[in-house]
All heavy atoms as an XYZ file, in Angstrom:
789
protein
N     113.460     88.181    114.948
C     113.188     88.753    113.648
C     113.669     90.209    113.623
O     113.390     90.965    114.538
C     111.680     88.711    113.386
C     111.351     88.695    111.914
S     109.584     88.751    111.553
C     109.064     87.130    111.950
N     114.386     90.589    112.586
C     114.876     91.958    112.513
C     113.748     92.904    112.137
O     112.722     92.495    111.594
C     115.992     92.076    111.457
O     115.425     91.838    110.172
C     117.127     91.111    111.718
N     113.957     94.192    112.405
C     112.960     95.189    112.040
C     112.712     95.200    110.543
O     111.592     95.416    110.097
C     113.410     96.583    112.498
C     113.284     96.742    114.004
O     112.515     95.984    114.613
O     113.939     97.637    114.555
N     113.758     94.951    109.741
C     113.613     94.951    108.292
C     112.695     93.820    107.841
O     111.925     93.974    106.901
C     114.974     94.850    107.617
C     115.028     95.187    106.134
C     114.461     96.578    105.866
C     116.443     95.095    105.622
N     112.747     92.689    108.517
C     111.853     91.589    108.165
C     110.419     91.906    108.563
O     109.485     91.507    107.888
C     112.310     90.292    108.818
C     113.537     89.703    108.157
C     113.882     88.379    108.756
C     115.118     87.800    108.092
N     115.486     86.512    108.677
N     110.234     92.599    109.668
C     108.893     92.981    110.099
C     108.322     94.092    109.230
O     107.123     94.163    109.026
C     108.920     93.466    111.550
C     109.202     92.403    112.562
C     109.209     93.024    113.943
C     109.712     92.065    114.984
N     109.847     92.706    116.292
N     109.178     94.983    108.758
C     108.748     96.140    107.988
C     109.740     96.352    106.837
O     110.553     97.259    106.873
C     108.664     97.374    108.897
C     107.982     98.534    108.216
O     107.374     98.391    107.170
N     108.107     99.701    108.798
N     109.671     95.489    105.824
C     110.681     95.505    104.756
C     110.574     96.728    103.851
O     109.542     97.386    103.792
C     110.357     94.235    103.975
C     108.895     94.037    104.186
C     108.636     94.498    105.591
N     111.657     96.983    103.147
C     111.632     97.998    102.097
C     111.049     97.343    100.856
O     111.493     96.286    100.426
C     113.037     98.560    101.840
C     113.489     99.341    103.074
C     113.049     99.449    100.605
C     114.894     99.877    103.008
N     110.037     97.970    100.310
C     109.307     97.407     99.173
C     109.050     98.505     98.147
O     109.267     99.696     98.403
C     107.946     96.822     99.618
C     108.127     95.731    100.656
C     107.015     97.906    100.140
N     108.563     98.078     97.006
C     107.968     98.988     96.039
C     106.470     98.815     96.150
O     105.966     97.686     96.160
C     108.415     98.656     94.612
C     109.872     98.929     94.369
C     110.805     97.902     94.439
C     110.315    100.215     94.079
C     112.150     98.150     94.218
C     111.664    100.473     93.857
C     112.567     99.433     93.926
O     113.891     99.678     93.707
N     105.759     99.907     96.261
C     104.305     99.861     96.358
C     103.741    100.774     95.287
O     104.121    101.951     95.209
C     103.850    100.311     97.744
C     102.347    100.271     98.015
C     102.093     99.983     99.489
C     101.657    101.546     97.603
N     102.873    100.240     94.453
C     102.189    101.030     93.434
C     100.716    101.108     93.811
O     100.133    100.113     94.248
C     102.354    100.401     92.060
N     100.145    102.299     93.685
C      98.723    102.411     93.997
C      98.026    103.361     93.046
O      98.633    104.216     92.421
C      98.501    102.815     95.459
C      98.708    104.272     95.765
C      97.620    105.104     95.990
C      99.978    104.814     95.852
C      97.803    106.449     96.290
C     100.171    106.145     96.158
C      99.071    106.971     96.375
N      96.738    103.162     92.960
C      95.869    103.976     92.118
C      94.647    104.319     92.956
O      94.038    103.432     93.551
C      95.451    103.151     90.893
C      94.399    103.774     90.026
C      93.848    102.771     89.014
O      93.518    101.648     89.353
N      93.764    103.205     87.783
N      94.320    105.597     93.039
C      93.071    105.992     93.691
C      92.059    106.330     92.605
O      92.387    106.950     91.596
C      93.235    107.187     94.665
C      94.035    106.803     95.874
C      93.812    108.396     93.994
N      90.840    105.890     92.828
C      89.735    106.182     91.918
C      88.631    106.825     92.760
O      87.771    106.131     93.313
C      89.224    104.906     91.227
C      90.384    104.172     90.543
C      88.121    105.243     90.220
C      90.042    102.768     90.090
N      88.692    108.161     92.895
C      87.669    108.838     93.690
C      86.416    109.083     92.853
O      86.475    109.188     91.630
C      88.350    110.161     94.061
C      89.304    110.412     92.944
C      89.729    109.076     92.436
N      85.294    109.178     93.539
C      84.042    109.538     92.873
C      83.429    110.700     93.623
O      83.330    110.683     94.849
C      83.080    108.357     92.850
C      81.819    108.654     92.037
C      81.005    107.409     91.809
N      80.256    107.004     92.978
C      78.993    107.359     93.239
N      78.338    108.157     92.422
N      78.397    106.928     94.331
N      83.043    111.695     92.852
C      82.421    112.881     93.427
C      81.196    113.240     92.604
O      81.164    113.025     91.394
C      83.412    114.054     93.417
O      82.771    115.231     93.853
N      80.216    113.808     93.258
C      79.017    114.243     92.536
C      79.212    115.605     91.884
O      78.603    115.888     90.868
C      77.830    114.288     93.489
C      77.383    112.921     93.930
C      76.005    112.957     94.578
N      75.567    111.602     94.833
C      75.539    111.055     96.033
N      75.934    111.722     97.084
N      75.118    109.818     96.186
N      80.049    116.438     92.472
C      80.126    117.816     91.969
C      81.543    118.328     91.745
O      81.736    119.501     91.451
C      79.396    118.753     92.927
C      79.962    118.720     94.343
O      80.850    117.888     94.613
O      79.514    119.524     95.174
N      82.539    117.464     91.858
C      83.930    117.885     91.638
C      84.532    117.091     90.499
O      84.080    116.001     90.166
C      84.762    117.673     92.898
C      84.295    118.494     94.065
C      85.444    118.875     94.924
C      84.888    119.781     96.008
N      85.795    120.695     96.510
N      85.596    117.637     89.932
C      86.345    116.949     88.904
C      87.181    115.855     89.577
O      88.004    116.145     90.444
C      87.241    117.950     88.173
C      88.045    117.331     87.072
O      88.523    116.212     87.181
N      88.211    118.069     85.994
N      86.986    114.618     89.178
C      87.692    113.507     89.811
C      89.204    113.623     89.655
O      89.956    113.199     90.521
C      87.202    112.169     89.258
C      85.787    111.876     89.699
O      85.336    112.328     90.737
N      85.070    111.108     88.903
N      89.665    114.186     88.532
C      91.105    114.335     88.327
C      91.715    115.307     89.334
O      92.864    115.150     89.742
C      91.407    114.786     86.900
C      91.085    113.735     85.877
C      90.030    113.904     84.999
C      91.818    112.554     85.816
C      89.730    112.931     84.061
C      91.521    111.572     84.890
C      90.466    111.759     84.005
N      90.953    116.306     89.746
C      91.449    117.233     90.779
C      91.628    116.491     92.108
O      92.554    116.791     92.866
C      90.490    118.411     90.939
C      90.477    119.340     89.741
C      89.439    120.446     89.855
O      88.839    120.601     90.941
O      89.242    121.144     88.847
N      90.766    115.544     92.376
C      90.897    114.757     93.605
C      92.111    113.837     93.534
O      92.829    113.668     94.519
C      89.620    113.950     93.849
C      88.360    114.787     94.108
C      87.130    113.902     94.142
C      88.493    115.583     95.392
N      92.363    113.259     92.359
C      93.563    112.436     92.180
C      94.809    113.297     92.400
O      95.777    112.859     93.028
C      93.578    111.774     90.782
C      94.918    111.115     90.512
C      92.441    110.770     90.658
N      94.788    114.522     91.896
C      95.923    115.439     92.104
C      96.177    115.683     93.585
O      97.331    115.798     94.012
C      95.684    116.768     91.381
C      95.797    116.652     89.872
O      96.363    115.654     89.380
O      95.308    117.570     89.183
N      95.122    115.758     94.380
C      95.285    115.931     95.833
C      95.992    114.710     96.441
O      96.842    114.856     97.315
C      93.933    116.149     96.520
C      93.236    117.426     96.135
C      93.978    118.633     96.637
C      93.225    119.909     96.338
N      93.995    121.095     96.662
N      95.645    113.519     95.963
C      96.299    112.307     96.449
C      97.776    112.295     96.056
O      98.639    111.913     96.853
C      95.590    111.073     95.895
N      98.067    112.749     94.845
C      99.457    112.807     94.389
C     100.263    113.793     95.230
O     101.427    113.554     95.541
C      99.522    113.142     92.889
C      98.989    111.960     92.074
C     100.940    113.496     92.458
C      98.797    112.247     90.599
N      99.643    114.895     95.637
C     100.329    115.858     96.507
C     100.781    115.198     97.811
O     101.849    115.518     98.336
C      99.410    117.042     96.826
C      99.219    118.012     95.686
C      98.251    119.133     96.041
O      98.048    119.413     97.248
O      97.692    119.724     95.095
N      99.976    114.285     98.324
C     100.344    113.559     99.548
C     101.642    112.796     99.320
O     102.555    112.822    100.148
C      99.213    112.601     99.988
C      99.678    111.681    101.101
C      97.980    113.386    100.406
N     101.744    112.135     98.180
C     102.951    111.368     97.858
C     104.149    112.296     97.718
O     105.220    112.050     98.283
C     102.749    110.547     96.564
C     104.045    109.874     96.149
C     101.637    109.528     96.752
N     103.982    113.372     96.978
C     105.080    114.317     96.756
C     105.595    114.868     98.076
O     106.808    114.991     98.285
C     104.630    115.454     95.822
C     104.399    114.900     94.401
C     105.641    116.589     95.799
C     103.706    115.872     93.460
N     104.688    115.160     98.995
C     105.073    115.729    100.296
C     105.571    114.692    101.294
O     106.032    115.043    102.375
C     103.898    116.506    100.884
C     103.571    117.738    100.083
O     104.450    118.364     99.487
N     102.304    118.095    100.031
N     105.493    113.421    100.949
C     105.863    112.352    101.886
C     107.370    112.129    101.992
O     107.826    111.442    102.893
C     105.205    111.042    101.463
O     105.797    110.572    100.261
N     108.119    112.657    101.061
C     109.583    112.555    101.053
C     110.085    111.115    100.919
O     111.134    110.765    101.450
C     110.186    113.240    102.275
C     109.861    114.713    102.324
C     110.494    115.413    103.507
O     111.157    114.802    104.330
N     110.296    116.714    103.586
N     109.333    110.283    100.192
C     109.823    108.957     99.819
C     110.097    108.982     98.314
O     109.501    109.786     97.590
C     108.812    107.829    100.154
C     108.552    107.752    101.644
C     107.518    107.970     99.377
N     110.984    108.130     97.827
C     111.187    108.052     96.376
C     109.886    107.608     95.697
O     109.209    106.694     96.179
C     112.272    106.987     96.213
C     112.934    106.892     97.554
C     111.882    107.231     98.558
N     109.529    108.268     94.617
C     108.274    107.936     93.936
C     108.419    108.163     92.435
O     109.317    108.857     91.964
C     107.114    108.772     94.475
C     107.247    110.249     94.187
C     106.745    110.799     93.006
C     107.898    111.089     95.074
C     106.891    112.155     92.732
C     108.052    112.438     94.807
C     107.533    112.960     93.638
O     107.682    114.290     93.365
N     107.497    107.563     91.711
C     107.405    107.737     90.269
C     105.914    107.798     89.933
O     105.164    106.862     90.260
C     108.075    106.559     89.576
C     108.442    106.768     88.140
C     109.326    105.621     87.672
O     108.931    104.463     87.723
N     110.521    105.948     87.222
N     105.488    108.886     89.303
C     104.086    109.067     88.945
C     103.892    108.623     87.502
O     104.613    109.064     86.611
C     103.647    110.532     89.122
C     103.797    110.943     90.585
C     102.211    110.728     88.638
C     103.645    112.415     90.841
N     102.929    107.733     87.289
C     102.612    107.259     85.950
C     101.179    107.619     85.597
O     100.432    108.172     86.406
N     100.793    107.278     84.395
C      99.446    107.603     83.924
C      98.360    106.846     84.690
O      97.267    107.374     84.888
C      99.338    107.294     82.437
N      98.667    105.638     85.138
C      97.643    104.808     85.771
C      97.876    104.533     87.257
O      96.982    104.034     87.939
C      97.547    103.456     85.044
C      97.139    103.585     83.595
S      95.489    104.285     83.385
C      94.489    102.962     84.009
N      99.088    104.849     87.752
C      99.393    104.566     89.149
C     100.637    105.340     89.559
O     101.375    105.840     88.718
C      99.610    103.068     89.386
C     100.839    102.514     88.679
C     100.932    101.003     88.746
O      99.938    100.339     89.139
O     101.984    100.477     88.403
N     100.845    105.404     90.848
C     102.040    106.009     91.419
C     102.793    104.920     92.180
O     102.189    104.175     92.949
C     101.670    107.167     92.360
O     101.015    108.173     91.586
C     102.892    107.760     93.030
N     104.101    104.841     91.944
C     104.939    103.839     92.601
C     105.854    104.539     93.597
O     106.423    105.579     93.283
C     105.783    103.066     91.562
O     104.902    102.495     90.595
C     106.606    101.972     92.223
N     105.965    103.955     94.786
C     106.818    104.510     95.838
C     107.748    103.415     96.344
O     107.462    102.226     96.211
C     105.971    105.011     97.008
C     104.913    106.024     96.648
S     103.918    106.533     98.087
C     102.992    105.030     98.444
N     108.847    103.826     96.967
C     109.789    102.894     97.580
C     109.975    103.277     99.035
O     110.177    104.447     99.363
C     111.138    102.958     96.866
C     112.189    102.033     97.448
C     113.503    102.181     96.720
C     114.574    101.295     97.325
N     115.868    101.478     96.646
N     109.926    102.280     99.912
C     110.130    102.560    101.324
C     109.678    101.396    102.186
O     109.402    100.301    101.695
N     109.602    101.645    103.471
C     109.127    100.628    104.408
C     107.625    100.436    104.208
O     106.873    101.406    104.103
C     109.414    101.033    105.851
C     110.875    100.992    106.183
N     111.552     99.807    106.406
C     111.788    101.971    106.306
C     112.818    100.070    106.667
N     112.992    101.381    106.608
N     107.229     99.194    104.158
C     105.841     98.850    103.836
C     104.835     99.600    104.702
O     103.881    100.195    104.189
C     105.635     97.338    103.953
C     104.218     96.842    103.668
C     103.767     97.242    102.269
C     104.140     95.341    103.868
N     105.013     99.578    106.000
C     104.043    100.227    106.888
C     103.934    101.723    106.606
O     102.831    102.284    106.607
C     104.404     99.992    108.350
C     104.250     98.543    108.754
O     103.570     97.764    108.093
N     104.895     98.166    109.839
N     105.059    102.364    106.345
C     105.053    103.801    106.050
C     104.321    104.080    104.734
O     103.520    105.013    104.641
C     106.485    104.330    106.003
C     106.584    105.788    105.728
N     105.991    106.743    106.525
C     107.203    106.465    104.732
C     106.241    107.953    106.033
N     106.966    107.801    104.931
N     104.582    103.256    103.723
C     103.917    103.454    102.431
C     102.412    103.233    102.539
O     101.624    103.963    101.929
C     104.524    102.529    101.379
C     106.014    102.725    101.089
C     106.462    101.768     99.995
C     106.334    104.162    100.717
N     102.002    102.244    103.337
C     100.567    102.025    103.535
C      99.928    103.197    104.260
O      98.778    103.564    103.967
C     100.334    100.713    104.288
C     100.646     99.448    103.489
C     100.590     98.223    104.394
C      99.717     99.293    102.299
N     100.656    103.828    105.174
C     100.150    105.045    105.825
C      99.956    106.170    104.812
O      98.976    106.925    104.882
C     101.106    105.514    106.931
C     101.083    104.629    108.165
O     100.111    103.846    108.325
O     102.036    104.719    108.965
N     100.878    106.294    103.866
C     100.762    107.315    102.820
C      99.517    107.065    101.972
O      98.761    107.992    101.663
C     102.036    107.361    101.953
C     103.229    107.846    102.785
C     101.840    108.251    100.723
C     104.579    107.649    102.115
N      99.285    105.805    101.611
C      98.101    105.460    100.824
C      96.827    105.792    101.602
O      95.879    106.361    101.056
C      98.120    103.973    100.406
C      96.801    103.574     99.759
C      99.282    103.704     99.466
N      96.807    105.468    102.874
C      95.650    105.772    103.720
C      95.396    107.280    103.763
O      94.247    107.733    103.661
C      95.870    105.231    105.144
O      96.070    103.819    105.063
C      94.695    105.534    106.050
N      96.462    108.052    103.890
C      96.330    109.515    103.905
C      95.828    110.022    102.554
O      94.975    110.916    102.498
C      97.679    110.170    104.259
O      98.092    109.693    105.538
C      97.569    111.685    104.290
N      96.329    109.458    101.463
C      95.888    109.865    100.126
C      94.387    109.602     99.948
O      93.663    110.436     99.387
C      96.696    109.134     99.059
N      93.925    108.471    100.433
C      92.487    108.179    100.382
C      91.698    109.221    101.174
O      90.682    109.736    100.702
C      92.192    106.809    100.994
C      92.505    105.646    100.135
C      92.032    104.370    100.816
O      92.384    104.101    101.969
N      91.252    103.593    100.110
N      92.157    109.505    102.366
C      91.440    110.441    103.230
C      91.403    111.837    102.635
O      90.396    112.540    102.735
C      92.062    110.460    104.630
C      91.257    111.264    105.630
C      89.842    110.718    105.799
O      89.647    109.520    106.018
N      88.841    111.592    105.693
N      92.504    112.252    101.996
C      92.542    113.574    101.364
C      91.481    113.667    100.267
O      90.821    114.696    100.119
C      93.962    113.871    100.812
C      93.963    115.002     99.820
C      94.903    114.191    101.965
N      91.309    112.593     99.505
C      90.256    112.591     98.479
C      88.884    112.793     99.118
O      88.067    113.594     98.634
C      90.273    111.290     97.688
S      91.691    111.080     96.597
N      88.638    112.079    100.210
C      87.359    112.224    100.912
C      87.200    113.626    101.503
O      86.125    114.227    101.418
C      87.248    111.159    102.012
C      87.156    109.716    101.513
C      87.365    108.743    102.671
C      85.836    109.463    100.802
N      88.276    114.142    102.062
C      88.236    115.479    102.661
C      87.962    116.579    101.633
O      87.474    117.649    101.989
C      89.552    115.792    103.379
C      89.773    114.936    104.613
O      88.813    114.284    105.087
O      90.926    114.903    105.100
N      88.293    116.301    100.370
C      88.106    117.309     99.316
C      86.887    117.030     98.440
O      86.782    117.560     97.334
C      89.378    117.433     98.475
C      90.452    118.192     99.174
N      91.352    117.575    100.023
C      90.764    119.501     99.184
C      92.168    118.489    100.519
N      91.825    119.661    100.037
N      85.969    116.208     98.916
C      84.693    116.083     98.237
C      84.354    114.748     97.612
O      83.264    114.596     97.054
N      85.238    113.769     97.676
C      84.882    112.453     97.146
C      83.829    111.820     98.050
O      83.885    111.944     99.271
C      86.109    111.553     97.064
N      82.864    111.150     97.435
C      81.866    110.440     98.244
C      82.284    108.991     98.466
O      81.754    108.316     99.341
C      80.456    110.515     97.613
C      80.452    109.937     96.208
C      79.952    111.944     97.625
C      79.073    109.809     95.590
N      83.238    108.523     97.650
C      83.843    107.215     97.849
C      85.160    107.169     97.097
O      85.386    107.960     96.181
C      82.923    106.083     97.381
C      82.610    106.100     95.910
C      81.624    105.001     95.510
O      81.253    104.167     96.361
O      81.247    104.975     94.341
N      86.034    106.268     97.520
C      87.342    106.115     96.885
C      87.663    104.625     96.788
O      87.628    103.919     97.795
C      88.468    106.819     97.686
C      89.806    106.672     96.968
C      88.148    108.283     97.915
N      87.957    104.184     95.581
C      88.463    102.830     95.374
C      89.976    102.952     95.232
O      90.468    103.827     94.504
C      87.869    102.191     94.105
C      86.356    102.066     94.251
C      88.528    100.839     93.814
C      85.660    101.698     92.963
N      90.716    102.105     95.918
C      92.172    102.139     95.838
C      92.697    100.759     95.491
O      92.379     99.779     96.162
C      92.783    102.612     97.176
O      92.256    103.903     97.489
C      94.290    102.697     97.082
N      93.484    100.706     94.425
C      94.160     99.476     94.011
C      95.616     99.574     94.453
O      96.265    100.590     94.208
C      94.099     99.305     92.491
C      92.679     99.155     92.011
O      91.918     98.360     92.545
N      92.310     99.928     91.007
N      96.122     98.516     95.074
C      97.488     98.515     95.598
C      98.222     97.274     95.086
O      97.686     96.162     95.123
C      97.492     98.499     97.139
C      96.802     99.738     97.697
C      98.920     98.383     97.678
C      96.613     99.708     99.201
N      99.468     97.486     94.633
C     100.364     96.385     94.271
C     101.639     96.554     95.088
O     102.147     97.661     95.217
C     100.708     96.430     92.786
C      99.516     96.193     91.885
C      99.924     96.106     90.435
C     100.123     97.472     89.861
N     100.369     97.469     88.408
N     102.136     95.450     95.625
C     103.345     95.491     96.440
C     104.365     94.524     95.856
O     104.062     93.350     95.634
C     103.039     95.116     97.909
C     102.031     96.097     98.502
C     104.329     95.069     98.726
C     101.464     95.671     99.841
N     105.565     95.033     95.615
C     106.673     94.191     95.154
C     107.650     94.073     96.312
O     108.236     95.058     96.751
C     107.356     94.813     93.943
C     108.581     94.078     93.516
N     109.749     94.722     93.216
C     108.830     92.760     93.359
C     110.662     93.835     92.884
N     110.133     92.644     92.970
N     107.831     92.861     96.793
C     108.672     92.603     97.954
C     109.613     91.456     97.601
O     109.172     90.428     97.107
C     107.780     92.221     99.138
C     108.531     92.102    100.432
O     109.749     92.136    100.470
N     107.790     91.944    101.510
N     110.897     91.645     97.813
C     111.849     90.558     97.599
C     112.918     90.623     98.676
O     113.253     91.700     99.171
C     112.478     90.638     96.213
O     113.221     91.820     96.070
N     113.463     89.462     99.059
C     114.507     89.458    100.083
C     115.722     90.278     99.640
O     115.987     90.418     98.442
C     114.882     87.981    100.206
C     113.737     87.227     99.625
C     113.131     88.123     98.595
N     116.445     90.804    100.594
C     117.628     91.605    100.302
C     118.623     90.823     99.457
O     119.284     91.368     98.591
C     118.288     92.075    101.615
C     117.343     93.033    102.340
C     119.625     92.740    101.363
C     117.798     93.405    103.722
N     118.721     89.515     99.667
C     119.718     88.707     98.968
C     119.401     88.514     97.481
O     120.246     88.085     96.718
C     119.844     87.340     99.638
O     118.595     86.666     99.590
N     118.199     88.834     97.058
C     117.811     88.657     95.662
C     118.275     89.862     94.860
O     117.956     90.998     95.185
C     116.284     88.497     95.528
C     115.880     88.462     94.067
C     115.819     87.252     96.248
N     119.066     89.623     93.824
C     119.500     90.744     92.986
C     119.252     90.478     91.510
O     119.766     91.170     90.657
C     120.966     91.111     93.239
C     121.891     89.925     93.055
O     121.511     88.913     92.494
N     123.114     90.059     93.545
N     118.443     89.487     91.201
C     118.087     89.221     89.809
C     116.567     89.295     89.639
O     115.940     88.431     89.059
C     118.621     87.867     89.346
C     118.058     86.708     90.151
O     117.555     86.936     91.264
O     118.120     85.571     89.652
N     115.985     90.346     90.140
C     114.543     90.524     90.132
C     114.023     90.818     88.727
O     114.750     91.331     87.878
C     114.139     91.645     91.107
O     112.719     91.769     91.076
C     114.751     92.969     90.723
N     112.777     90.501     88.498
C     112.135     90.811     87.226
C     111.731     92.283     87.124
O     111.560     92.801     86.042
C     110.882     89.943     87.048
C     111.116     88.437     86.950
C     109.783     87.705     86.937
C     111.913     88.105     85.704
N     111.548     92.906     88.276
C     111.071     94.293     88.292
C     112.246     95.255     88.430
O     113.154     95.035     89.219
C     110.128     94.512     89.468
S     108.660     93.472     89.376
N     112.220     96.307     87.643
C     113.225     97.358     87.767
C     112.534     98.698     87.858
O     111.544     98.939     87.172
C     114.191     97.364     86.564
O     113.433     97.549     85.370
C     114.982     96.081     86.472
N     113.030     99.531     88.711
C     112.481    100.872     88.896
C     113.639    101.846     88.889
O     114.722    101.552     89.378
C     111.710    100.979     90.223
C     110.566    100.007     90.313
C     110.731     98.761     90.892
C     109.324    100.348     89.808
C     109.666     97.861     90.978
C     108.253     99.464     89.881
C     108.444     98.232     90.471
O     107.400     97.354     90.543
N     113.412    103.009     88.363
C     114.440    104.036     88.273
C     114.022    105.243     89.096
O     113.275    106.081     88.626
C     114.609    104.442     86.811
C     116.044    104.619     86.415
O     116.917    104.364     87.246
O     116.274    105.013     85.269
N     114.455    105.314     90.344
C     114.094    106.445     91.202
C     115.269    107.378     91.321
O     116.386    107.030     91.420
C     113.677    105.972     92.608
C     112.362    105.298     92.615
C     112.260    103.925     92.619
C     111.201    106.035     92.617
C     111.032    103.301     92.645
C     109.963    105.420     92.641
C     109.885    104.044     92.661
C-alpha cells in the first residue's frame, strides 16, 4: 500500500463549538481559526465551518490542536463536528468543488 493510500489527500471541514462560563465563545472560535491559519495548509473559512486540504492525519492533528487551544483559553468543553471528503486520485468528476 502506498503512503498516499494510507494517508490520502482529502478535504476536511470542521466546526468547533466551545462553551465557556466567562468568555465570549466567538473569541474561542477565533483562537481555533488561528491554529488553521498558522498550519500552512490550504484552507477556506466559512460562516459555519472551516475547510482544509491536505493529508488526512495532518488535518486531524490540526483539528485536535484547535480543540485544545479552545480548552487552553477557557472553554470548559468543546464539541467538534468533522466532515471528510475523500476520493481516489483517478476520480475527476466529483460532486464537490473547492476553490483554494
